[in-house]
C-alpha positions as CSV (number, residue, x, y, z in Angstrom):
1,M,-0.1,0.0,0.0
2,K,1.4,3.3,-1.1
3,R,2.0,6.2,1.6
4,I,0.9,9.7,1.1
5,D,2.5,12.7,3.2
6,L,-0.5,15.1,3.0
7,I,0.3,18.7,4.0
8,T,-2.3,21.0,3.6
9,S,-4.7,23.2,5.3
10,K,-7.7,21.4,3.8
11,N,-6.9,18.0,4.4
12,F,-10.4,17.1,5.0
13,L,-11.0,17.9,1.3
14,Y,-8.4,15.4,0.0
15,R,-8.7,12.5,2.7
16,S,-11.7,10.6,1.4
17,A,-10.5,10.5,-2.3
18,L,-6.9,9.4,-1.4
19,T,-8.1,6.8,1.2
20,G,-10.6,5.4,-1.5
21,M,-7.8,4.8,-3.9
22,G,-5.9,2.7,-1.1
23,Y,-3.6,5.3,-0.1
24,T,-2.2,5.3,3.6
25,I,-1.9,9.1,4.5
26,T,0.2,10.6,7.0
27,E,-1.3,14.0,7.8
28,Y,0.2,17.3,8.6
29,S,-1.5,20.6,9.4
30,F,0.0,23.4,7.1
31,P,1.6,25.7,7.9
32,V,4.0,23.3,9.4
33,S,5.8,23.9,13.0
34,P,10.0,23.6,13.0
35,A,9.4,20.4,14.6
36,V,7.3,18.8,11.6
37,L,9.9,20.2,9.3
38,G,12.7,18.3,11.4
39,D,10.5,15.4,11.1
40,L,10.0,15.6,7.3
41,Q,13.6,16.2,6.9
42,R,14.9,13.3,8.9
43,G,12.0,10.7,8.2
44,E,11.6,8.4,5.2
45,P,9.8,9.9,2.7
46,A,6.4,8.6,1.6
47,E,6.0,7.6,-2.0
48,Y,3.9,10.7,-2.7
49,T,4.0,13.9,-1.1
50,I,1.2,16.5,-1.2
51,A,1.5,20.1,-0.1
52,E,-0.2,23.2,0.0
53,A,1.5,26.2,-1.6
54,D,-0.2,29.6,-1.4
55,A,1.4,32.6,-2.2
56,A,1.9,33.6,1.7
57,G,3.0,30.2,2.5
58,I,5.6,29.8,-0.1
59,Q,7.3,33.2,1.3
60,A,6.9,32.2,5.0
61,H,7.9,28.5,4.8
62,A,10.4,28.3,2.0
63,E,12.4,25.6,3.9
64,L,9.6,23.1,3.5
65,Y,9.4,23.3,-0.2
66,R,13.2,22.9,-0.2
67,I,12.8,20.0,1.7
68,I,10.2,18.3,-0.2
69,G,11.5,19.2,-3.3
70,L,14.1,16.7,-2.7
71,R,11.7,13.8,-2.9
72,E,10.0,11.8,-5.6
73,R,6.4,12.6,-7.0
74,V,5.7,15.7,-5.2
75,V,2.3,17.7,-6.3
76,C,1.7,21.1,-4.6
77,C,-1.7,22.6,-4.8
78,A,-1.5,26.2,-5.4
79,K,-3.6,29.1,-7.0
80,C,-2.5,32.2,-8.6
81,L,1.0,31.8,-8.4
82,S,3.1,34.9,-9.1
83,P,6.2,34.5,-11.6
84,E,8.6,34.8,-8.4
85,N,6.5,31.8,-6.5
86,R,6.3,29.9,-9.8
87,N,10.2,30.3,-10.1
88,F,10.9,29.5,-6.2
89,L,9.1,26.2,-6.8
90,L,11.1,25.2,-9.9
91,T,14.3,26.1,-8.2
92,C,13.1,23.4,-5.5
93,G,12.9,20.8,-8.2
94,I,9.1,20.8,-8.1
95,A,7.4,20.3,-11.3
96,D,3.8,19.4,-10.5
97,V,1.2,21.8,-9.4
98,I,-2.7,21.5,-9.3
99,E,-4.2,25.0,-9.5
100,V,-7.5,24.2,-8.2
101,D,-8.6,22.8,-4.9
102,D,-9.9,19.6,-6.7
103,D,-9.4,16.0,-5.0
104,E,-10.4,14.1,-8.5
105,K,-7.9,16.1,-10.3
106,L,-5.3,15.5,-7.8
107,V,-6.0,11.7,-7.6
108,S,-5.7,11.9,-11.5
109,A,-2.3,13.4,-11.2
110,L,-0.8,10.8,-8.7
111,K,-2.1,8.2,-11.1
112,S,-0.2,9.8,-13.8
113,F,3.1,9.3,-11.9
114,G,3.1,5.8,-12.6
115,S,1.0,5.4,-15.6
116,G,4.1,5.9,-18.2
117,S,3.1,6.0,-21.7
118,E,2.2,4.2,-24.6
119,L,4.8,5.9,-27.0
120,R,8.0,4.9,-25.1
121,T,10.0,5.5,-28.5
122,G,13.0,7.3,-27.6
123,T,15.5,9.2,-25.2
124,F,16.4,12.8,-24.6
125,I,20.2,13.6,-23.7
126,I,20.6,16.4,-21.5
127,L,23.8,18.4,-20.6
128,E,22.7,19.7,-17.2
129,H,24.4,19.9,-13.8
130,G,21.8,21.4,-11.7
131,T,19.8,18.9,-9.6
132,A,16.7,20.7,-9.4
133,T,16.6,21.4,-13.0
134,R,17.2,17.7,-13.7
135,R,14.4,17.0,-11.3
136,V,11.8,19.0,-13.2
137,L,13.1,18.0,-16.8
138,K,13.0,14.4,-15.7
139,S,9.6,14.7,-14.4
140,I,8.3,16.3,-17.4
141,I,9.9,14.2,-20.1
142,G,9.4,11.0,-18.0
143,R,5.7,11.4,-17.7
144,F,5.4,10.7,-21.5
145,G,7.3,7.8,-21.5
146,Y,10.7,8.8,-23.0
147,R,14.1,7.9,-21.3
148,V,16.3,10.7,-19.8
149,I,19.9,10.6,-19.8
150,F,21.7,13.3,-18.1
151,V,25.4,14.2,-18.9
152,N,27.9,16.6,-17.5
153,S,30.4,17.4,-20.3
154,V,30.6,17.4,-24.0
155,E,32.6,14.6,-24.0
156,E,29.8,12.5,-22.2
157,L,27.2,13.9,-24.6
158,F,28.9,12.6,-27.5
159,E,29.9,9.2,-25.8
160,Q,25.9,8.5,-26.1
161,S,24.9,6.8,-29.1
162,L,23.2,9.8,-31.3
163,D,21.1,7.1,-33.4
164,G,17.5,7.2,-34.3
165,G,16.6,6.6,-30.6
166,V,17.6,10.0,-29.6
167,Q,14.7,12.2,-30.0
168,F,16.2,15.6,-28.5
169,V,19.5,16.7,-27.2
170,L,19.0,19.7,-24.5
171,I,22.1,21.7,-23.6
172,N,22.4,24.1,-20.6
173,I,24.8,26.6,-22.3
174,G,25.3,28.1,-18.8
175,S,26.9,25.0,-17.5
176,A,30.0,25.6,-15.3
177,G,33.0,24.9,-17.5
178,L,31.1,24.2,-20.8
179,D,33.4,24.3,-23.6
180,L,31.1,25.9,-26.1
181,N,33.6,26.0,-29.1
182,G,34.3,22.3,-28.5
183,L,30.5,21.6,-28.5
184,V,29.9,23.3,-31.7
185,R,33.3,21.7,-33.4
186,K,32.3,18.4,-32.5
187,S,28.6,18.7,-33.2
188,Y,29.4,20.2,-36.6
189,S,31.7,17.0,-37.3
190,R,29.0,14.6,-36.4
191,E,26.3,16.6,-38.1
192,L,24.4,16.4,-35.0
193,A,21.8,19.2,-35.6
194,K,20.8,17.4,-39.3
195,S,19.9,14.1,-37.1
196,V,18.4,15.2,-33.7
197,P,16.8,18.5,-32.8
198,V,19.0,20.5,-30.5
199,I,17.7,23.0,-27.9
200,A,19.9,25.4,-26.1
201,Y,18.8,27.0,-22.9
202,K,20.0,29.0,-19.8
203,D,18.9,30.7,-16.7
204,M,18.4,34.2,-18.2
205,R,18.8,35.7,-14.6
206,E,22.6,35.2,-15.3
207,G,22.4,37.0,-18.8
208,L,23.6,36.1,-22.0
209,F,27.2,36.6,-22.9
210,V,28.8,37.6,-26.6
211,H,30.4,34.3,-27.1
212,E,27.2,32.5,-26.5
213,L,25.4,34.6,-29.3
214,V,28.2,34.4,-32.0
215,G,30.3,31.3,-31.0
216,G,28.8,29.3,-33.8
217,L,25.9,27.9,-31.6
218,N,23.6,28.8,-34.8
219,R,25.1,25.7,-36.6
220,L,23.1,23.6,-33.8
221,T,20.0,25.5,-32.9
222,K,18.1,28.7,-33.7
223,Y,17.1,29.8,-30.5
224,I,18.4,30.0,-27.0
225,L,15.5,29.7,-24.6
226,S,14.9,30.6,-20.8
227,M,14.3,28.0,-18.4
228,E,10.5,29.0,-18.2
229,E,10.5,28.9,-22.3
230,L,12.2,25.2,-22.1
231,Y,9.8,23.9,-19.7
232,G,6.5,25.4,-21.3
233,L,7.9,24.2,-24.8
234,L,8.4,20.6,-23.9
235,V,5.1,20.3,-22.1
236,E,3.5,21.7,-25.4
237,V,5.3,19.4,-27.7
238,L,5.1,16.2,-25.4
239,Y,1.3,16.5,-25.1
240,R,0.9,17.4,-28.6
241,K,2.7,14.3,-29.8
242,E,0.7,12.0,-27.4
243,I,-3.0,13.8,-28.0
244,I,-2.9,14.4,-31.9
245,P,-2.2,10.8,-33.1
246,L,-5.4,9.6,-30.7
247,V,-7.4,12.7,-32.3
248,A,-6.5,11.5,-35.7
249,S,-7.2,8.1,-34.9
250,L,-10.6,8.8,-33.5
251,R,-11.4,11.1,-36.6
252,K,-10.5,8.1,-38.7
253,H,-12.8,5.5,-37.1
254,A,-15.6,8.0,-36.9
255,D,-15.4,8.4,-40.8
256,Y,-15.5,12.2,-40.2
257,D,-15.1,13.2,-43.8
258,T,-18.2,11.2,-44.4
259,N,-20.0,12.4,-41.4
260,A,-19.2,16.1,-41.4
261,C,-22.8,16.9,-42.1
262,Y,-23.3,15.9,-38.6
263,D,-21.1,18.8,-37.4
264,T,-23.8,21.3,-37.7
265,E,-25.7,23.4,-35.2
266,S,-28.8,21.2,-34.6
267,L,-30.0,17.7,-35.1
268,G,-32.6,18.4,-37.5
269,R,-30.4,20.5,-39.8
270,A,-27.8,17.3,-39.5
271,F,-30.5,15.3,-40.8
272,F,-31.4,17.4,-43.6
273,A,-27.9,17.7,-44.6
274,C,-27.2,13.7,-44.5
275,E,-30.5,12.6,-45.7
276,K,-29.4,11.4,-49.1
277,T,-26.6,9.2,-47.4
278,I,-28.3,8.5,-44.1
279,F,-29.4,4.8,-45.2
280,S,-26.0,4.0,-47.0
281,Q,-23.6,5.4,-44.0
282,A,-21.4,2.7,-42.5
283,S,-22.6,2.0,-38.7
284,L,-20.3,3.6,-36.1
285,L,-22.1,0.8,-33.8
286,T,-20.3,-2.2,-34.9
287,D,-18.1,-4.0,-32.1
288,E,-15.1,-3.3,-33.9
289,I,-15.6,0.5,-34.3
290,F,-17.2,0.9,-31.1
291,G,-14.5,-0.8,-29.0
292,A,-11.8,1.0,-31.0
293,M,-13.4,4.5,-30.3
294,T,-13.9,3.4,-26.6
295,E,-10.4,2.4,-26.3
296,I,-9.3,5.8,-27.8
297,E,-11.5,7.8,-25.6
298,R,-9.9,6.1,-22.8
299,R,-6.3,7.0,-24.0
300,I,-7.3,10.6,-24.6
301,H,-8.7,10.8,-21.0
302,A,-5.3,9.5,-19.6
303,A,-3.4,11.9,-21.9
304,T,-5.1,14.9,-20.5
305,M,-4.9,13.6,-16.9
306,K,-1.1,13.2,-17.4
307,V,-0.5,16.8,-18.1
308,E,-3.1,18.1,-15.5
309,S,-0.4,18.9,-13.0
310,L,2.1,20.3,-15.7
311,K,-0.2,22.6,-17.3
312,W,1.1,25.6,-14.9
313,L,4.3,25.4,-17.0
314,K,2.4,26.7,-19.9
315,F,4.5,29.7,-21.0
316,E,3.2,32.3,-23.5
317,I,6.2,32.6,-26.1
318,D,6.5,35.4,-28.2
319,R,8.6,34.3,-31.1
320,K,9.9,38.2,-31.3
321,T,11.5,37.9,-27.8
322,I,13.1,34.8,-27.9
323,S,17.2,35.1,-28.0
324,T,18.4,33.8,-31.3
325,A,21.8,32.1,-31.6
326,G,23.3,34.5,-33.9
327,R,20.9,34.6,-36.6
328,E,17.2,35.4,-37.5
329,G,15.1,32.5,-37.2
């Protein structure tokens, strides 16, 4: 039986749904006392940790999030996070946030941690030193069934097999000791950018330097993303890759082009639009088609629940404001 550490001011709201799913709950009142902080730091972490993260609580109890951020499978319940609070949770390594007080969505988010993905078709190789950033990236990418390999140097990156199984290479160009020129030379000789998409990113609070903009990085990638842009882009791309094939399959099984006449404002108008073919249309209620559509609906639901606690990472990207790697994109 899996155990949950529940740390909110509304434990009563979640208790029934969580115990109903078979979880054993250890409850802590929020805000937590120094003694409880010590217990959480010294004790054996539960399989899941759920913590409240309202604006005032984040500022006043920062140590709580630093402690739980070191754990696996952490979900925060928070609404109306400011950019500063968002950034703080991410620097603690927390990638999952539910933005409403909803026990069903919370349970679905917990289920998604172990659900994996039916894609399972590749690897992300990431040059990144930061522990918290690694945790966030692994939470996002792993949620969709992809393997994540972290490397610490250019040499390690090219020791990995950059074959068809590698879907993306992510490079933190702000990594300490990164030989950017060496990276560009080796990448160019291996024709890395022609075979694998490469995304460069950096904590923009540190600023961009001239050598990062004009050092040949444009041979690898068009853009240098901020951390927020990277996280938002990954969630969007991974979710679309999972959901769009399902929507396309549903459209195919529903024979949408033939049945487009039903996509009108009323049933009566739909009937008149389809009247000429209504008795010759293939049935959608055969066991084969009905079963296939039911399975697709299940998978669509699973995909949407998988991303529920990652939606807060959505970032409105203005192409005009993205830093270019030494060229117009």
